[in-house]
Backbone as CSV, one residue per row, in Angstrom:
resi,resn,N_x,N_y,N_z,CA_x,CA_y,CA_z,C_x,C_y,C_z
1,MET,73.019,112.808,61.818,72.179,112.000,61.572,73.517,112.230,59.802
2,GLN,74.838,111.154,59.907,75.660,111.566,58.882,75.782,109.895,58.464
3,PHE,75.330,110.138,56.910,75.726,108.945,56.264,77.330,108.960,55.329
4,THR,78.135,107.826,55.735,79.760,107.234,55.848,80.138,106.466,54.615
5,GLY,78.644,105.649,54.418,79.270,104.233,53.901,78.647,103.253,54.657
6,THR,79.136,101.928,54.459,79.035,101.511,54.889,79.604,100.404,54.382
7,ASP,80.245,98.779,55.035,80.954,97.924,54.695,81.233,97.338,53.850
8,SER,79.844,97.174,52.965,79.050,96.399,52.222,78.588,97.660,50.821
9,TYR,79.361,98.527,50.679,78.811,99.517,49.479,79.944,100.404,49.698
10,ILE,80.367,100.458,48.654,81.804,101.718,48.412,80.967,102.804,48.128
11,ALA,80.712,103.505,49.010,80.283,105.307,48.562,81.577,106.032,47.990
12,THR,81.364,107.160,46.959,82.403,108.053,47.058,82.071,108.901,47.897
13,GLU,83.090,110.207,47.895,83.037,111.410,48.590,81.781,111.998,48.286
14,ASP,81.768,111.857,46.586,80.519,112.887,46.225,79.417,112.447,46.775
15,LEU,79.138,111.302,46.265,78.253,110.404,46.660,77.538,110.905,48.123
16,LYS,78.478,110.311,49.024,78.062,110.414,51.023,77.929,111.990,50.823
17,MET,78.376,112.625,50.364,77.925,114.395,49.827,76.367,114.582,50.093
18,ALA,76.058,113.959,48.714,74.204,114.264,48.254,74.409,113.612,49.371
19,VAL,74.350,112.571,49.626,73.658,112.142,50.490,72.730,113.081,51.903
20,ASN,73.869,113.580,51.977,74.027,114.417,53.330,73.523,115.656,53.517
21,ALA,73.876,116.263,52.065,72.983,117.072,51.413,71.462,117.032,51.496
22,ALA,71.741,116.422,50.648,70.179,115.709,51.064,68.821,115.715,52.751
23,VAL,70.046,114.961,53.298,68.950,114.803,54.366,69.114,116.314,55.427
24,THR,69.828,116.971,55.020,70.121,118.168,55.375,68.862,119.635,55.284
25,LEU,68.878,119.565,53.808,67.800,120.189,52.695,66.461,119.718,53.163
26,GLU,66.273,118.749,53.703,65.144,117.806,54.260,64.171,118.102,52.571
27,ARG,64.886,117.230,51.636,64.455,117.247,50.460,64.931,116.042,49.677
28,PRO,63.997,115.483,48.880,64.638,114.407,47.985,65.111,114.246,47.207
29,LEU,66.184,113.331,47.574,67.270,112.804,46.625,66.883,112.017,45.191
30,LEU,67.793,113.013,44.082,67.375,112.227,43.223,68.247,111.367,42.625
31,VAL,68.583,110.427,41.680,69.841,109.703,42.019,70.004,109.141,40.044
32,LYS,70.766,109.496,39.586,70.827,108.900,37.835,71.859,108.645,37.611
33,GLY,71.914,107.579,36.566,73.150,106.779,36.285,72.788,105.466,35.397
34,GLU,73.575,104.923,35.140,73.957,104.085,33.957,72.794,102.497,35.273
35,PRO,72.313,102.230,34.399,71.614,100.453,35.369,72.885,99.886,35.625
36,GLY,72.563,99.343,36.873,73.223,98.537,37.768,74.369,99.178,37.602
37,THR,74.199,100.600,38.602,75.156,101.668,39.007,75.359,101.837,40.561
38,GLY,74.034,100.325,41.426,73.539,101.147,42.561,73.049,101.850,43.474
39,LYS,71.711,102.378,42.363,71.520,103.392,42.838,70.515,103.341,43.816
40,THR,69.740,101.666,43.317,68.187,101.090,44.113,69.282,100.423,45.863
41,GLU,69.982,100.656,45.724,70.905,99.668,46.575,71.502,100.831,47.543
42,LEU,71.470,101.670,47.319,72.338,103.048,48.159,71.276,103.290,49.301
43,ALA,69.871,103.745,48.462,68.689,103.840,49.682,68.519,102.236,50.757
44,ARG,69.051,101.570,50.227,69.042,100.758,50.899,70.486,100.520,52.360
45,GLN,71.806,101.085,51.766,72.652,101.117,52.066,72.365,102.273,53.407
46,VAL,71.520,103.445,53.135,71.785,104.109,53.513,70.374,104.299,55.149
47,SER,69.939,103.010,54.763,68.444,102.813,56.045,69.155,102.762,56.717
48,ALA,69.993,101.169,56.166,71.364,100.319,56.989,71.764,101.869,58.017
49,ALA,73.110,101.944,57.077,73.758,102.719,58.114,73.049,104.354,58.851
50,LEU,72.374,104.084,58.502,71.194,105.318,59.441,70.242,104.362,60.683
51,GLY,69.819,103.584,60.164,69.326,102.525,61.423,68.194,102.385,61.496
52,LEU,67.438,102.993,60.093,65.747,103.390,59.408,65.455,102.760,58.830
53,PRO,64.363,101.777,59.218,63.353,101.068,58.451,63.527,101.683,56.815
54,MET,63.031,101.280,56.228,63.145,101.421,54.640,61.470,101.038,54.197
55,ILE,61.222,101.823,53.387,59.493,101.318,52.196,60.009,101.644,51.364
56,GLU,59.850,100.603,50.262,60.216,100.711,48.964,59.498,100.726,48.097
57,TRP,59.173,101.494,46.741,58.421,102.014,45.938,58.505,102.170,44.431
58,HIS,58.428,100.798,44.040,58.781,100.554,42.857,58.148,100.838,41.565
59,ILE,58.528,101.705,40.882,57.199,101.690,39.925,57.547,101.346,38.677
60,LYS,56.526,101.073,37.690,56.129,100.330,36.877,55.583,101.870,35.719
61,SER,55.608,101.248,34.679,54.822,101.688,33.757,53.251,102.717,33.980
62,THR,52.703,101.426,34.434,51.151,101.440,34.608,51.007,102.380,36.420
63,THR,52.380,102.592,36.589,51.509,103.415,37.531,50.880,104.825,38.150
64,LYS,50.456,104.975,39.061,49.836,106.237,39.178,50.310,106.767,40.067
65,ALA,50.478,107.760,40.238,51.015,108.720,41.633,49.590,108.401,42.738
66,GLN,48.593,108.256,42.238,47.177,108.306,43.384,47.502,107.282,44.344
67,GLN,48.618,106.265,43.768,48.380,104.548,44.422,49.370,104.478,45.521
68,GLY,50.319,105.943,45.343,51.300,106.093,46.511,50.428,106.655,47.876
69,LEU,49.748,107.428,47.051,48.225,107.909,48.245,47.436,106.819,49.330
70,TYR,46.865,106.508,48.412,45.880,105.696,48.607,45.257,105.158,47.691
71,GLU,44.711,104.196,47.686,43.234,103.572,46.700,42.690,103.665,47.836
72,TYR,41.156,103.567,46.761,39.588,103.468,47.061,38.744,102.199,46.168
73,ASP,38.631,101.331,46.777,38.429,100.388,46.168,36.588,100.081,46.356
74,ALA,36.292,100.984,45.319,34.262,100.929,44.931,33.823,99.522,44.761
75,VAL,34.064,98.827,43.979,33.836,97.602,43.194,33.945,96.805,45.265
76,SER,34.615,96.654,45.901,34.351,95.456,46.990,33.175,96.567,48.015
77,ARG,33.263,97.718,48.081,32.134,98.861,48.956,31.221,97.948,47.661
78,LEU,30.899,97.931,46.595,29.271,97.937,46.308,29.047,96.725,46.311
79,ARG,29.731,96.096,46.460,29.647,94.171,45.857,29.291,93.944,48.544
80,ASP,29.939,94.533,48.822,29.691,94.759,50.130,28.193,94.792,50.598
81,SER,28.145,96.523,49.839,26.183,96.184,50.356,25.447,95.393,49.960
82,GLN,25.786,94.901,48.363,24.832,93.981,47.916,24.665,92.384,48.746
83,LEU,25.505,92.447,49.859,25.283,91.522,50.592,24.860,91.719,51.832
84,GLY,24.523,93.069,52.610,24.324,93.241,53.399,25.649,93.644,54.256
85,ASP,26.471,93.686,54.083,27.763,93.477,54.904,28.067,95.144,55.894
86,ALA,27.904,95.286,57.440,27.765,95.836,57.999,29.245,96.778,58.013
87,ARG,30.105,96.845,57.266,31.517,96.902,57.232,31.448,98.448,55.613
88,VAL,30.040,98.495,55.117,30.500,99.353,53.832,30.025,100.471,54.689
89,ASN,29.637,101.077,56.369,28.922,101.758,56.602,29.746,102.997,57.106
90,ASP,31.723,102.054,57.179,32.992,102.812,57.220,33.427,102.645,55.479
91,VAL,33.447,103.811,55.129,34.251,104.368,54.173,36.143,103.704,53.997
92,ALA,36.529,104.136,55.135,37.251,103.751,55.879,38.364,102.185,55.465
93,ASN,36.879,101.425,55.769,37.227,99.840,55.726,38.045,99.395,54.033
94,TYR,37.348,100.243,53.183,38.464,100.477,51.949,39.541,101.109,51.238
95,ILE,39.912,101.701,52.352,40.965,102.813,51.664,41.952,101.756,51.818
96,LYS,43.124,101.341,51.017,44.401,101.117,51.067,45.863,101.783,51.026
97,ARG,46.176,101.817,52.129,46.936,103.290,52.378,47.866,102.792,50.878
98,GLY,48.560,103.507,50.255,49.759,103.404,49.582,51.737,103.697,50.424
99,LYS,52.754,103.338,50.256,53.602,103.583,50.292,54.071,105.234,50.673
100,LEU,53.549,106.255,50.433,53.713,107.517,50.941,52.924,107.845,52.610
101,TRP,51.935,107.743,51.840,50.946,107.296,53.560,51.785,106.268,54.736
102,GLN,52.097,105.277,54.211,52.449,104.221,54.986,54.241,105.177,55.784
103,ALA,54.990,106.270,54.655,56.043,106.424,54.989,55.827,107.462,56.809
104,PHE,54.617,108.086,55.812,54.451,109.804,56.599,53.557,109.235,57.578
105,ALA,52.753,108.096,57.628,52.293,107.125,58.792,53.025,107.058,60.024
106,ALA,54.647,105.944,59.731,55.241,106.034,60.549,55.715,106.433,61.608
107,LYS,55.922,105.639,62.807,55.801,106.116,63.931,57.283,107.112,64.564
108,GLY,58.505,106.556,63.650,59.466,107.127,63.886,59.962,107.454,62.184
109,ARG,60.942,108.066,61.835,61.944,108.273,60.450,62.230,107.007,59.836
110,VAL,61.752,107.320,57.902,62.152,106.191,57.527,62.939,106.212,56.471
111,VAL,63.289,105.192,55.407,63.594,105.999,54.402,62.941,105.588,53.207
112,LEU,62.236,106.587,52.608,60.845,106.348,51.011,61.889,106.189,49.768
113,LEU,62.102,104.832,49.455,62.594,104.743,47.788,61.419,104.343,47.052
114,ILE,61.748,105.885,46.088,60.761,105.656,44.711,61.793,105.348,44.035
115,ASP,61.475,103.765,43.380,62.768,102.937,42.197,61.999,103.249,41.580
116,GLU,62.680,104.268,40.077,63.011,103.755,38.762,62.011,104.998,38.541
117,VAL,61.503,106.309,38.599,60.576,107.127,38.460,60.669,107.515,37.653
118,ASP,61.496,107.328,36.748,61.215,107.556,35.098,60.530,106.411,34.268
119,LYS,60.305,105.637,35.199,59.150,104.121,33.682,57.926,104.816,33.454
120,ALA,57.666,106.100,34.341,55.482,105.794,34.484,55.626,106.619,33.695
121,ASP,54.736,108.463,33.722,54.228,108.429,32.492,54.780,109.655,32.803
122,ILE,54.215,111.584,32.180,55.280,112.187,32.863,55.252,112.962,33.307
123,GLU,53.521,113.058,33.405,52.904,113.307,34.682,53.518,112.917,35.778
124,PHE,53.441,112.137,35.410,53.971,110.755,37.462,54.426,112.003,38.409
125,PRO,55.586,112.541,37.681,56.403,113.622,39.231,55.442,114.381,39.589
126,ASN,55.575,114.635,38.551,54.430,116.083,38.531,53.389,116.170,39.787
127,ASP,53.130,115.278,39.418,51.488,114.768,40.169,51.917,114.259,41.578
128,LEU,53.327,114.454,42.182,53.480,114.546,43.164,53.981,115.263,44.219
129,LEU,54.242,116.343,43.817,55.034,117.408,43.451,54.412,118.197,45.456
130,GLN,53.147,118.222,45.719,52.847,119.055,46.303,53.231,117.840,47.731
131,GLU,52.583,116.497,47.728,52.284,115.922,48.386,54.305,116.158,48.699
132,LEU,55.268,115.436,48.158,57.106,115.751,48.894,56.964,116.561,49.303
133,ASP,56.226,117.981,48.506,56.994,119.420,48.980,56.202,119.739,50.842
134,ARG,54.931,119.029,50.734,54.179,119.545,51.659,54.464,118.207,52.965
135,MET,54.722,117.533,52.330,54.792,116.282,53.636,53.074,115.986,53.621
136,GLU,52.145,116.224,52.480,50.557,115.949,53.202,49.841,115.978,52.332
137,PHE,48.469,114.944,51.998,47.263,115.029,51.289,46.457,114.849,51.904
138,HIS,45.515,114.826,51.574,43.951,114.951,51.831,43.480,113.651,51.053
139,VAL,42.459,112.626,51.720,41.597,111.829,51.578,40.570,112.560,51.341
140,TYR,39.803,112.161,50.126,38.867,112.854,49.924,37.796,112.388,49.998
141,GLU,37.891,110.414,50.304,36.526,109.731,50.453,36.396,109.971,52.428
142,THR,37.205,110.791,53.188,37.229,109.939,54.163,37.015,111.667,55.168
143,GLY,37.619,112.179,54.051,37.578,113.899,54.532,38.948,114.286,55.772
144,GLU,40.186,112.962,55.978,41.309,113.461,56.597,42.279,113.980,55.898
145,THR,43.090,114.532,56.596,44.717,114.989,55.977,45.313,114.558,56.411
146,VAL,46.666,113.831,55.689,47.357,112.963,56.159,48.690,113.796,56.562
147,LYS,49.000,113.947,57.656,50.542,114.351,57.497,51.902,113.957,57.986
148,ALA,52.687,113.904,57.805,53.209,113.072,58.049,54.280,113.401,59.783
149,ILE,54.118,112.303,60.561,54.707,112.659,61.138,55.862,113.071,61.559
150,HIS,56.927,111.800,61.335,58.278,112.641,60.870,58.223,112.497,59.003
151,ARG,59.550,113.463,59.000,59.674,113.856,56.951,60.690,112.393,57.206
152,PRO,59.761,111.929,56.083,61.427,110.516,55.621,62.391,110.854,54.398
153,ILE,62.911,110.837,54.893,64.637,110.171,53.468,64.072,109.524,52.750
154,VAL,63.877,110.275,51.351,63.198,110.311,50.434,64.014,109.987,48.975
155,ILE,64.658,108.909,48.478,65.832,108.681,47.449,64.945,107.807,45.649
156,ILE,64.974,108.407,45.194,64.333,109.066,44.140,65.591,108.472,42.850
157,THR,65.355,107.324,42.422,65.801,106.525,41.354,65.330,107.034,39.713
158,SER,66.340,107.500,39.035,65.996,107.450,37.963,66.746,107.031,36.561
159,ASN,66.929,105.705,35.397,67.438,105.458,34.535,68.020,106.378,33.853
160,ASN,67.102,107.620,33.228,67.617,108.633,32.901,66.411,107.883,31.090
161,GLU,65.566,107.368,30.888,64.942,106.582,29.315,63.728,107.651,29.586
162,LYS,63.587,108.843,30.638,62.772,110.777,30.104,63.135,111.092,31.143
163,GLU,63.028,112.562,29.759,62.891,113.511,30.501,62.245,113.182,32.463
164,LEU,62.646,114.447,33.159,62.061,114.449,34.338,61.080,116.365,33.821
165,PRO,60.246,116.688,34.947,59.435,117.657,34.640,60.855,118.363,35.677
166,ASP,61.204,120.060,34.938,61.838,120.714,36.056,61.389,121.492,37.287
167,ALA,59.871,121.657,37.076,59.394,121.739,38.350,59.401,120.553,39.635
168,PHE,59.707,119.375,39.427,60.226,118.040,40.052,61.885,118.884,40.353
169,LEU,62.464,118.373,39.047,63.890,118.573,39.681,64.358,120.001,40.277
170,ARG,63.209,121.065,40.450,63.834,122.007,41.753,63.441,121.773,43.009
171,ARG,62.712,120.650,42.982,62.163,120.279,44.531,63.093,119.247,45.149
172,CYS,63.847,118.530,44.147,64.602,117.568,44.653,66.775,117.952,44.628
173,PHE,67.089,117.730,45.915,69.151,117.087,45.935,69.755,116.565,44.358
174,PHE,70.428,116.740,43.422,70.285,115.994,42.320,72.020,115.160,42.773
175,HIS,72.174,114.116,42.170,73.277,113.316,42.125,72.936,112.468,41.311
176,TYR,74.306,112.306,40.134,74.589,111.332,39.212,75.609,110.903,39.657
177,ILE,75.335,109.065,39.766,76.418,108.345,40.036,77.262,107.838,38.683
178,ARG,78.278,108.744,38.613,79.328,107.718,36.698,79.777,106.656,37.471
179,PHE,79.761,106.507,36.468,80.066,104.784,36.465,81.953,104.821,36.893
180,PRO,82.212,103.819,38.322,83.262,103.979,38.622,84.736,103.766,38.049
181,ASP,85.324,104.226,38.570,87.043,104.299,37.341,87.459,103.143,38.178
182,LEU,89.199,102.938,37.197,89.820,101.417,37.741,89.484,101.448,39.588
183,ASP,90.201,102.345,40.179,90.195,102.269,41.852,88.972,101.676,42.647
184,THR,88.428,102.785,42.225,87.017,102.366,42.934,86.227,100.524,42.750
185,LEU,86.194,100.413,41.473,85.660,99.396,41.164,86.461,97.888,41.753
186,ARG,87.637,98.236,41.636,88.814,97.697,42.731,87.992,97.382,44.186
187,ARG,88.262,98.137,44.456,87.262,98.872,46.237,86.264,98.000,45.958
188,ILE,85.066,97.325,45.134,84.039,96.943,45.029,83.872,96.037,44.784
189,VAL,84.740,95.565,44.038,85.421,93.922,43.502,85.578,93.520,45.520
190,ALA,86.334,94.356,45.950,87.551,93.214,47.081,86.513,93.255,48.443
191,VAL,85.156,94.049,47.652,84.243,93.197,49.234,83.292,92.208,48.492
192,HIS,83.390,92.302,47.053,81.932,91.189,46.533,83.065,89.971,46.774
193,HIS,84.390,90.121,46.483,85.347,89.257,45.858,86.915,89.454,46.925
194,PRO,86.262,89.065,47.964,88.209,89.828,48.570,88.351,88.102,48.719
195,GLY,88.442,87.451,47.646,89.695,86.149,48.285,90.454,86.383,46.764
196,ILE,90.002,86.844,45.533,90.755,87.002,43.866,91.953,87.171,43.808
197,LYS,92.973,87.118,42.564,93.853,86.592,42.661,94.495,87.834,42.395
198,GLU,95.079,89.240,42.442,95.874,90.457,41.697,95.969,90.264,40.198
199,ALA,96.373,89.384,39.699,96.704,89.127,38.413,95.685,88.491,37.426
200,LEU,94.469,87.935,37.645,93.279,87.496,37.813,92.452,88.640,37.368
201,LEU,92.593,89.762,38.791,91.670,90.661,38.712,92.087,91.667,37.638
202,THR,93.543,91.889,37.984,94.043,92.903,36.381,93.626,92.510,35.367
203,THR,93.503,91.619,34.910,93.750,90.657,33.366,91.465,91.579,33.323
204,ALA,91.440,90.645,34.132,89.501,90.993,33.866,89.299,92.161,33.858
205,LEU,89.659,92.761,34.492,89.621,94.410,34.597,89.937,95.270,33.685
206,THR,90.870,94.620,32.866,91.624,95.730,32.233,91.005,94.820,30.404
207,GLN,90.456,93.937,30.510,89.637,93.675,29.963,88.159,94.039,29.237
208,PHE,87.350,93.757,30.541,86.271,94.703,30.607,86.533,95.897,30.317
209,TYR,87.261,96.801,30.860,86.656,98.193,30.647,87.213,98.281,29.305
210,GLU,87.870,97.805,28.453,88.504,97.946,27.052,86.951,96.972,25.956
211,ILE,86.120,96.518,26.638,85.028,96.335,26.199,84.110,97.086,26.075
212,ARG,83.801,97.617,27.461,83.069,99.049,27.516,83.409,100.409,26.334
213,ASP,84.838,100.011,26.658,85.234,101.220,25.532,85.591,100.826,23.948
214,THR,84.747,99.390,23.898,84.602,99.077,22.261,83.670,99.638,21.231
215,PRO,83.924,101.003,20.108,82.822,101.553,19.538,81.998,101.048,19.117
216,GLY,80.494,101.285,19.293,79.532,100.619,18.982,78.653,99.470,19.787
217,LEU,78.784,99.240,21.070,78.446,98.524,21.495,76.977,99.274,21.934
218,LYS,76.047,98.220,22.319,74.820,99.560,22.240,74.437,98.982,23.668
219,LYS,74.859,98.118,24.524,74.747,97.842,26.154,76.289,97.760,26.791
220,LYS,76.589,99.259,27.459,78.076,98.662,27.733,77.551,97.698,29.225
221,PRO,78.617,97.413,29.632,77.775,96.262,31.109,78.436,97.079,32.012
222,SER,77.846,96.981,32.878,77.684,97.795,34.042,78.054,96.933,35.583
223,THR,78.263,97.415,37.016,79.001,97.019,37.908,78.372,95.855,38.178
224,SER,76.925,95.672,38.296,77.015,94.469,39.267,77.438,93.319,37.757
225,GLU,77.179,93.363,36.353,77.748,92.812,35.420,78.934,92.500,35.648
226,VAL,80.069,93.037,35.807,81.445,92.926,36.556,81.212,91.738,37.441
227,LEU,80.324,91.975,38.255,80.253,91.220,39.616,80.110,89.964,39.472
228,ASP,78.874,90.189,38.383,79.003,88.332,38.365,79.434,87.760,36.829
229,TRP,80.093,88.434,36.334,81.643,88.102,35.266,82.435,87.072,36.591
230,LEU,83.128,88.338,37.141,83.796,87.881,37.740,83.884,86.632,38.751
231,LYS,82.408,86.418,39.357,81.636,85.010,39.950,81.804,83.406,39.252
232,LEU,81.756,84.152,38.219,82.355,82.708,37.118,83.306,82.281,37.036
233,LEU,83.941,83.288,36.570,85.756,83.414,36.465,86.014,82.882,37.674
234,LEU,85.850,83.289,39.051,86.426,82.398,39.701,85.931,81.114,40.229
235,ALA,84.302,80.768,39.489,83.456,79.424,39.826,84.208,78.748,39.187
236,GLU,84.298,79.093,37.761,85.489,77.903,36.604,87.070,78.501,36.907
237,ASP,87.660,78.725,38.239,88.827,78.610,38.640,90.147,79.070,36.595
238,LEU,89.500,80.272,36.269,89.564,80.128,34.809,91.383,81.650,35.782
239,THR,92.702,81.214,34.750,93.493,82.197,34.768,93.467,83.094,34.073
240,PRO,94.547,83.751,34.208,94.913,85.065,33.518,95.394,84.702,32.058
241,GLU,95.831,83.512,31.870,95.682,82.783,30.576,94.450,82.444,29.968
242,ASP,93.859,82.118,30.163,92.903,81.616,29.982,91.842,82.928,29.528
243,LEU,91.913,83.907,29.932,90.641,85.317,29.503,91.923,85.894,28.430
244,ARG,93.261,85.354,28.111,93.330,85.714,26.647,93.004,86.037,25.646
245,ARG,92.814,87.013,24.819,91.667,86.905,24.037,93.121,86.506,22.146
246,ASP,92.399,86.289,21.189,93.374,86.709,20.271,92.922,86.927,18.886
247,GLY,93.110,87.148,17.780,91.945,87.632,16.708,90.913,87.170,16.490
248,ALA,91.503,84.781,16.453,90.381,84.732,16.268,89.160,85.139,17.625
249,ASP,89.172,84.529,18.783,87.812,84.881,19.219,88.406,85.537,20.474
250,ALA,87.490,87.292,19.340,87.431,88.573,20.281,86.318,88.306,21.596
251,LEU,85.312,87.481,21.192,84.457,87.494,22.621,85.381,86.737,23.706
252,PRO,84.715,87.833,24.713,85.108,87.487,26.105,84.793,85.923,26.748
253,ARG,85.519,85.190,27.335,85.501,84.224,28.321,83.724,84.362,28.673
254,LEU,82.602,83.151,28.787,81.913,83.478,29.694,81.289,85.356,29.398
255,HIS,80.992,85.294,27.694,80.578,86.718,27.397,79.181,87.286,27.985
256,GLY,78.747,85.924,28.438,77.061,86.096,28.444,76.960,86.715,29.503
257,ALA,77.715,86.843,30.788,77.264,88.262,31.381,77.569,89.423,31.183
258,LEU,78.419,89.471,30.698,78.385,90.977,29.920,78.198,91.804,29.530
259,LEU,77.484,90.992,27.888,76.818,91.540,26.621,75.750,90.435,26.783
260,LYS,74.812,91.570,26.655,72.983,90.956,26.684,72.383,91.592,25.202
261,ASN,73.106,91.649,24.998,71.771,91.290,23.452,72.942,90.751,21.869
262,GLU,71.970,90.194,21.435,72.460,89.603,19.999,73.993,90.792,19.306
263,GLN,72.922,91.790,19.473,74.113,93.139,18.462,75.220,92.986,19.259
264,ASP,75.368,92.617,20.327,77.432,93.830,20.739,77.888,91.780,20.604
265,VAL,76.969,90.333,21.028,77.606,89.881,20.584,78.420,89.738,18.950
266,HIS,77.870,90.038,17.747,77.685,89.937,16.945,78.803,90.706,16.861
267,LEU,78.578,92.259,17.372,79.988,93.224,16.658,81.402,93.063,17.489
268,PHE,81.435,92.130,18.179,82.642,91.274,18.328,83.190,90.133,17.874
269,GLU,81.963,89.570,17.243,82.417,88.511,16.333,82.791,88.828,15.116
270,ARG,82.136,90.020,14.183,82.836,91.114,13.248,84.510,91.511,13.518
271,LEU,84.332,91.957,14.701,85.671,92.553,14.905,86.604,91.154,15.420
272,ALA,86.360,89.818,15.347,87.321,88.765,15.598,87.255,88.633,13.814
273,PHE,86.267,88.453,13.337,86.593,88.110,11.731,87.451,89.627,11.088
274,LEU,87.004,90.613,11.253,88.367,91.687,10.419,89.767,91.301,10.780
275,ALA,89.650,90.514,12.273,91.388,90.966,13.190,91.487,89.792,12.403
276,ARG,91.309,88.510,12.165,91.393,87.233,11.129,92.149,87.998,10.108
277,GLY,91.162,88.216,8.988,91.698,89.086,7.375,93.064,89.223,7.480
278,LYS,92.997,90.263,8.624,94.647,91.535,8.675,95.668,90.494,8.979
279,ARG,95.070,89.187,9.054,96.503,88.317,9.513,96.855,87.423,7.703
């Protein structure tokens, strides 16, 4: 079972190696990188490439590790007991399976995505250590132990919003998705916009990397954002000449696809003002 990428997802050699190493070691693959570099999409593409079903667990700031195992609805059971419902005699009727339970109970191997693990509180990763290590957990309300029938391929993503505990990191195979170089980005664009003209692509990507390298930029535009920008350029039928900027207009055309906060827009406006002052 080897991941070699897909027609719709350009995976670098080191990324393919990381996926296959994690599968071989039977350890979670922890993927970090800038937002928009394809971390979540990687899990979906691994699922498609290996022909395995996928279970997605998207983490929020309020998510607790227990929710990934199961949740016991005591309120509903109390209400049903007051109404004389016979369902109250079986506590299993009030147990809701979480994403880990679903993955452990699947009839075949699945890909389990735990997306943006760093959004939760600092204890969240530690609370899952034993379950991810042993691939089992205990349900106290029913007294049963849930064990994985087939060990899932676990892919965990992080945007580096907070540090993850060392004990958690030791149990993972780690890979950092670097921002793609020009050649890799061209290959990515070719998948999404195969008909784009070479002159327009060269001008646009040159300008894009210049924007990313601008000192003082608060949020660098990502891979997904340059793809959106190129889509707009094609929709507007713009030419390389339309993209050229001078000192009077340092903002790129359709900059709302690339610059996502007012500080960065003001930065380019100041650059334009300084350029005009030097004339």
